[in-house]
C-alpha positions in Angstrom: 50.2 28.9 9.7 50.7 31.6 7.0 53.7 32.5 4.9 55.0 34.9 7.5 55.4 32.0 10.0 52.5 33.2 12.2 50.4 30.6 13.9 46.8 31.7 13.9 44.9 31.1 17.2 41.2 31.7 17.9 40.4 31.1 14.3 36.8 31.2 13.1 35.7 27.8 12.1 32.8 25.3 11.9 34.9 22.1 11.9 33.3 18.8 13.1 34.9 15.4 13.7 33.2 12.0 13.8 34.9 8.8 14.9 34.8 5.9 12.5 35.7 2.2 12.9 38.0 0.2 10.5 35.1 -0.4 8.1 34.2 3.3 7.9 31.1 3.1 10.1 30.4 5.8 12.6 30.9 4.9 16.3 30.0 8.3 17.8 28.0 11.4 17.0 29.7 14.2 15.1 31.2 16.8 17.5 32.5 20.3 17.0 36.2 20.6 17.4 36.6 23.4 19.9 40.2 22.8 20.5 41.7 24.4 17.3 44.1 26.7 19.3 41.0 28.3 20.7 39.8 29.2 24.2 36.4 30.6 22.9 34.4 27.8 24.6 35.8 28.6 27.9 35.4 32.4 27.5 31.8 32.0 26.3 31.0 29.7 29.3 32.3 32.4 31.7 30.3 35.1 29.9 27.2 32.9 30.1 27.6 32.6 33.9 28.7 28.9 33.7 32.1 29.5 35.2 31.1 27.6 38.3 31.2 24.4 36.3 34.7 25.2 35.1 36.1 25.7 38.6 36.3 22.4 40.4 36.3 22.2 44.2 39.4 19.9 44.4 42.9 20.8 43.2 44.6 17.9 41.4 48.4 17.6 41.2 50.2 18.5 38.0 53.1 16.2 39.0 55.7 18.9 39.0 54.7 20.4 35.6 52.6 23.3 36.9 53.7 26.8 35.6 53.0 28.5 38.9 52.8 27.2 42.5 49.2 26.3 43.3 48.2 25.5 39.7 45.7 22.6 39.5 45.3 19.8 37.1 42.0 18.1 37.6 41.7 16.1 34.4 44.1 14.0 32.4 44.0 16.5 29.5 45.1 19.3 31.9 48.0 17.1 33.1 49.0 16.5 29.4 48.8 20.3 28.7 51.1 21.0 31.6 53.5 18.4 30.4 53.5 19.8 26.9 54.2 23.3 28.2 57.2 22.0 30.0 58.3 20.0 27.0 58.1 16.7 28.9 57.2 13.4 27.4 53.8 12.1 28.5 54.3 8.4 28.7 53.5 7.4 32.4 49.7 7.6 32.3 49.3 4.6 34.5 50.9 6.6 37.4 48.7 9.6 37.0 45.6 9.5 39.1 43.5 11.7 36.8 44.2 9.4 33.8 43.5 6.3 35.8 40.1 7.7 37.0 39.1 8.6 33.4 40.5 5.3 32.1 42.4 7.4 29.6 44.8 4.7 28.5 41.9 2.3 27.9 40.1 4.8 25.7 43.2 5.5 23.7 43.7 1.8 23.1 40.1 1.4 22.0 40.5 4.2 19.5 43.9 3.0 18.3 42.6 1.4 15.1 39.9 4.0 14.4 39.7 6.7 11.8 37.7 9.9 11.6 35.6 12.0 9.3 36.3 15.8 9.2 33.8 18.2 7.8 33.3 22.0 8.0 34.6 25.4 7.0 37.6 27.4 8.1 38.4 31.1 7.6 42.0 32.0 6.8 43.9 35.1 5.8 44.3 35.9 2.1 48.0 35.0 2.2 49.9 31.9 1.5 49.8 29.3 4.3 49.0 25.7 5.2 46.6 23.6 7.3 47.0 19.9 8.1 45.5 16.9 9.7 47.9 15.0 12.0 47.7 12.9 15.2 47.9 14.3 18.7 47.7 18.0 19.7 49.9 20.9 18.7 51.4 23.3 21.2 53.8 26.1 21.4 57.2 25.8 23.1 59.7 28.6 23.2 58.1 30.1 20.1 58.2 26.9 18.1 55.0 25.0 17.1 55.3 21.3 18.1 53.1 18.3 17.8 52.4 15.7 20.5 51.8 12.1 19.4 50.4 10.0 22.3 51.0 6.2 22.4 51.2 5.9 18.6 54.7 5.6 17.3 55.5 7.8 14.3 55.8 4.8 12.1 52.5 3.3 13.1 50.2 6.0 11.9 48.1 5.2 8.9 47.6 8.2 6.7 45.2 6.7 4.1 42.4 9.1 3.3 39.7 10.2 1.0 38.9 13.8 0.1 35.2 14.0 -0.6 35.2 17.8 -1.2 37.7 20.7 -0.9 37.0 24.1 -2.1 38.0 27.7 -1.5 35.1 30.2 -1.5 31.6 30.1 -2.9 30.6 27.7 -5.6 29.7 29.0 -9.0 28.4 27.3 -12.2 31.0 25.2 -14.0 33.7 25.2 -11.3 35.7 22.0 -10.9 37.4 21.2 -7.7 40.4 18.9 -8.7 40.7 17.2 -5.3 37.1 16.1 -5.0 36.9 12.3 -4.8 40.6 11.7 -4.4 41.4 8.5 -2.5 44.9 7.7 -1.3 45.8 4.4 0.4 49.1 4.3 2.3 50.7 0.8 2.0 53.7 1.9 4.0 53.7 2.1 7.8 53.4 5.8 7.8 54.2 8.9 5.7 53.3 12.5 4.8 50.8 13.3 2.1 51.4 16.9 0.8 49.1 18.8 -1.5 50.4 22.0 -3.0 47.4 24.2 -4.0 47.5 27.2 -6.2 44.4 29.4 -5.5 43.2 31.7 -8.2 41.0 34.6 -7.1 37.9 34.5 -9.3 34.9 36.8 -10.0 31.7 35.4 -11.5 28.9 37.7 -12.7 25.4 36.4 -13.3 22.9 37.6 -15.8 21.0 39.5 -13.2 24.0 41.5 -12.3 24.9 39.6 -9.1 28.7 39.3 -8.7 30.4 36.6 -6.6 34.0 36.9 -5.5 35.3 33.4 -4.9 38.3 31.2 -5.9 39.3 28.2 -8.0 42.4 26.2 -7.6 44.8 23.7 -9.2 46.8 21.2 -7.2 49.9 18.9 -7.3 50.7 16.3 -4.7 53.6 14.5 -3.2 54.0 11.5 -0.8 57.0 11.1 1.5 57.5 7.8 3.4 58.7 8.2 7.0 61.1 5.6 8.2 64.2 5.6 10.3 65.4 9.0 11.5 63.8 11.0 8.7 62.3 14.2 9.9 58.6 14.7 9.4 55.2 14.4 10.9 52.7 11.8 9.7 49.5 13.3 8.3 47.8 15.1 5.4 49.1 18.6 4.6 47.7 21.3 2.4 50.0 24.1 1.4 48.1 26.9 -0.4 49.4 29.9 -2.3 47.4 32.7 -4.0 47.9 33.6 -7.6 48.5 37.3 -8.4 46.2 36.9 -11.5 42.4 37.2 -11.1 40.0 35.3 -13.4 36.7 36.9 -14.4 33.7 35.1 -15.8 30.5 36.8 -16.9 27.2 35.3 -18.1 25.8 36.8 -21.3 22.8 36.1 -23.5 22.6 36.4 -27.3 20.3 39.0 -29.0 17.5 37.9 -31.4 19.5 39.1 -34.4 22.4 37.0 -33.3 20.1 34.0 -33.0 18.6 34.6 -36.4 22.0 34.9 -38.0 23.0 31.6 -36.4 19.8 29.9 -37.8 20.5 31.2 -41.3 24.0 30.0 -41.1 22.8 26.5 -40.1 20.2 26.4 -42.8 22.7 27.6 -45.4 25.2 25.0 -44.3 22.6 22.2 -44.6 21.7 23.3 -48.1 25.4 23.5 -49.1 26.1 20.0 -47.8 23.0 18.6 -49.4 24.0 20.1 -52.8 27.5 18.6 -52.5 26.0 15.2 -51.8 23.5 15.5 -54.6 26.3 16.5 -57.1 28.5 13.6 -55.9 25.7 11.0 -56.3 24.7 12.4 -59.7 28.2 12.3 -61.0 28.7 8.8 -59.7 25.5 7.6 -61.5 26.7 9.1 -64.8 30.0 7.4 -64.6 28.3 4.1 -63.8 26.0 4.4 -66.8 29.0 5.2 -69.2 30.9 2.2 -67.9 27.9 0.0 -68.4 27.4 1.3 -72.0 31.0 0.7 -72.8 30.8 -3.0 -71.6 27.7 -3.6 -73.8 29.3 -2.2 -77.0 
C-alpha cells in the first residue's frame, strides 16, 4: 500500500517462500508465492490453453457464501475466499466437505509451530508506502483491506524473525544495508515489529563512465506488544519513505603529478620527524653529560 492509500494488485515480483520447522530446517521445497493479490497464474494458464484444468466437472457448494447463484467452490481455499468476500468468520472447517477431503484442518495443525523463509524481489512505486509479513491472507471488503487469521489466535503468533538482507535498488561499492543480519526474538505472546525506513535516491558513477541509479536507506524500529483489546495485526511491517535529497558518488583516480606530490610530502614528513628525534636525542645526551660532569666535580 502506498501513501495515497492505494492497494497495489498484480504487482511484479519474484517472491519465494519455504517452510521451516522449529529448528530452522527446511521441511518443503521453496515455492513461488503466486497469491500476492495477483491472478496472473490463472490468466497465464488460460492463455496457455490449460483452462481445462481450471474448470472442474463438479460444482461444489459455497455454503451460502457465493456471490452469484450457481457459483462453485470446489476447494477449501475457494470456500474460504467466498467467506472472506462475505465478511464471514471461517471457523467450521470440520463441517465443510472440501476441507475434510483435503484434510485442511490437519495440515494447519501440522504447520502450527512452523516458520518460513521469504526471499525474492518486489517492484513498488517510487512513493511512500509499506509492505509487511503477517499470518493469513488479506482481502478487500467494502473498500477496506482486511486480514484473515485462521485457527491462530492473535495472541498466539510468534513474530520472532531474522533479516538476512534487505536493500532497495542495485548494489554499489561501499553501500551498507543497516538491517542486514538483524535478529529479533519476541518473548511476548505476540506483537508488531515496525521498521521505519528512509530511502535516499543515490547515483553512483564508475571510472568507466557507467552510472547506476539506486538507493540507500536508514532505519529506525519499534515493537508494540499486542494484548487484550489493543488494535493491531501481529507481523513484521516495513514503512518506507523517499527522501527529497539525492546523493551522488563518483569514482575518481589521481594524476601522476598528484601521486608525485604525495610521495614528496611523505618523504619530507619522514625527514622532518627524523630530524626532530635526532635533535631531541642529541640534546638529551648533552644534558646527561653535563649532569655527570657536575657530579664528578
